[in-house]
N, C-alpha and C positions, 0 to 999 in steps of 0.2 A: 395384738393384745386380746386376751381371752375376755369375754363379757361374763359378768356376774350372772349365775343362772336365774336370778330374779329380774335381770334387766332384758333377757331374751324374749324376742317376739313369740309367743306360743303358737301363733299362726303361720309362722315363716315357713315350715315344712310343707304345710297344705298351699300356701301360695306358690312355692317353688314347684310342687308337683302340678299344680294348675297351669302355671306358666309354661312348663315343659310339655303338658298334654296339649296346650293350645298350639305351640310350635308343630307338634307331631301331627296335628289335625290340619293346620293351615298349609304346612309344606306342600303335600300331594295336592291340594286344591290349587296353589298357585302354579305347580307344574302343569296342572290339566288346563289352567286358564292361560298357559304359555306367557305368563307375566316375566318379563326380562327387562327390568330397568337399566341394565348396563347398555343395552342396545341404543338407548337414547344418547349415549355419551360417545359412540363410535364417530371418529373424525367424519367420515363419509356422510353418516346420518345427520350429523350437526350442520353439515355444509347444506344438505337438502332443506332441513328444518329452517336455516337461516334464510335461504332464497325464498322459502314459502311464506315466512313472515314478512320479509321485505316487499312482497307483493301486496300487502295490506296498506302500505304506506304511499302517499298520503291518502287520508280518508276523502271520499267522494263529497263535494259540496255544491255541486251544480244545482241550479234552481229547479229544473225539471225533476230531477231525481229526489230532491228535498220535498217536492210536492207529492210524489209517490210515497216517500217514507212517512210523511205526516198522516197520509190517508191509511197506510198499513198499521201505524202506531195505534190510531184511533180504532181500527178494526180489531186489533189484537186486544185492546182494552175492553171494547164491546163484546167480544166473544167471551172473554173471561168473565165479565159481569153478568152477562146473559145466561151463561152456563151455570154460574153459581146460583142465579135466581131460580133456574129450573132445578137445580140440584137441592136447593132449599125446599122447594114446593114437593119435591120427592121425599126429603128426609124427614120433614115434619110428621107426616102420616105414618110413614114406615118405621121411624124412631118410636112413635106412640104405640104401635103394634108390637115392636119388638121388645120393649123394655117391660120388666114385671114391676116397675115402680108404680106406685099408686093402687096396685091390687091388693085385696084382703090377703092373699097368698102370692108371694113374689114368684110366680111362674112366668117362664120365658115362652115366647111363641116361636117354635122351631121352623115352622113354614116360612115366616117372615124373616127370621135369621138366615135361613138357607138362600132365600132370595136376594138378601143383602150381600151374602157372600158370593153370589154369582155376579152380581153388578159390580162390586169393587175388585173382583178377582180377575176381570177381563180389563187390561190396561185401556186408558182413553184413546191411546193411538190405534189400537185394535178396532176400536169402535168407530173412530174417525175414518179408517179404511173402509169399513163397511158402509157407513153413511155417505161417503164420497161417491161410491158406487150407486147408492140409492138416489141421491139429491144432485149429484154432480159436484164440480169444484165450487167452493165458497165457503163462508163462514158458518152456514147452517149446519154442516156436518161437524164442525168443531163444537158448537154450542150443544148440540144433542149428545155428542160423546162426553162432554164434560159433566153434562147433567145426569147422564146415568152413572158414570163412575164415581163422581163426587157425591151423588145423592146417596149411593151405598155407603160410601165413607162417612158422611155426616150423620146418617141415620144411625150406624153402628156406635159412633162415638156419642152422639147425643144420648142414646139409650143408656150407655154405660155411666155417662156423667150423671144422668138422672138417678140410677141405681146407687151411685156412690155417695150422695148426700143424705143427711139426716131425714129418715122417712117419717119421724113422729109427727110433724105438722100435717102431712098428708093423711096419716092414719087417722089423726084427730078429725080432720075435715070429712073423711069417709065415715067415721062412727057417728058423726052428727048429720048424716044424709046426704053429703055432697057427692056428686058423681065422680067418677075417675078423672074425666078432663079437668074439672075445676080443682080436684085435690092436686093434680100436677101442676096447674097453672098458678094456684096460689100458695100451695104447700112446698113444692119442689123447685120450680124455675126462679123464683127470687133468690134462692140459695146458690143455684148453679149458673145464674146469668153471665157472671164473669167468665167462667170457663166455656160456656156455650158460645159467647160472643167472640172470645179469644180463638177459639178453634175455627170458627167460620171465617174470621179476618184471615188466619193463617191459610186456610184452604184457598181464600181468594187469591192470596198472593202465589200459592202454588198453581192455580190455575192460569194466571199471566204467564208463568214459564211454560206451563204445559200447552197453552195456546200456540206459543211460538214453535214447539217441537210439531205439533199436528199440522202446522203450516206446511211442512215439509212433504206431506202426503196430499196437499191440496186443499187444506182446510182454511186458506186465507190468512191474512195478518202478516207480521214480520217473517214468519218462518216461511211462508211462500215467496217473499220478495227476497229473503236470503237464499233460498234454493234456486232462484233464477240467476242470481249474482254469482253463485258458486258454479252453476253450470256453464255460465259465460266466462269463467275465470276472472271475474272482475273483483279483485281483492279490496279495492278502494271502497266500493259500494258495500262489501261485506263488512268492512271495518265499521263504516258509519251505521250499518244496521245494528252491529254489536253495541256500539256506544249507545244508540237510541233504546235498545233493549235494556242495557244496563240502568239509563236514566229513568225508564219506566219502572224497573224493579225497586230502584232507591226511592222513588216517589211514592209507590205503594207502601213500602216500609215506613216511610216518613208520614204518611197519612195514617196508618194504623197506629203509630207512636204518638201522634198528635190527638188522635181520638180517644186514647186511654187516658192522657194527661187532662183532657178537656171533660172527661166524665166526672160527675160529682159522686157517683156511687156505682156499684155493680148492677143495680137494677135500672139505673138511668141508661146503661150502655145498651141494653136490649129493647128498652121501651122508648127511649128519647127519639 
């Protein structure tokens, strides 16, 4: 049935061209990455995958191992939290220097911005490899790796959030003689507190996951315990570690949700 010209989508042609262009671009990229989903459904591969997954059952519940698991879980949580604390200490002054918010002329600091690009451009896993060589195996390498990478990320986003809110209160404070730190503290942060706190909590959840990955290079926590279990081909222990990790992530997500529901106002989130 032919559509009335008035009922036709005027953007249909551009959307079709965009979809075709996307396929043309993505197809060679998938080929270069050797993405072949059909290989997963090959009967011989399905048998190998089934045998591999069967090795994870039943999960290990021995008392001695559960003690190691509890210690590694607390270590992972400590690495993520300490790493975020260090990242916050880096992000606050760096974000202040990087942003143009609160200045008479909204000029950016290119030197600070370049330093932040370097910090967040190097993955935390690479920093962990470096610090493991310097400090040896253990959680110290993970804390420093998270602090540097996430410090750069937090500072960049903090600066952009402060630049996105209404600058009129900060300008009024500046015109009445207040310094730039006070103008930001009382003119911008009350408006941006919800976004600042939300992103910080989100990064803390990401830090928990990242701390597990860094454990595979010797930075301690659940990742290091998982690495040992996989090297020993102990699927039961690996399954229990994965379950513990999922519980930890769900607990962090639940805590952040409860924190928002219990906050009476955006300002209370950051100052409470």
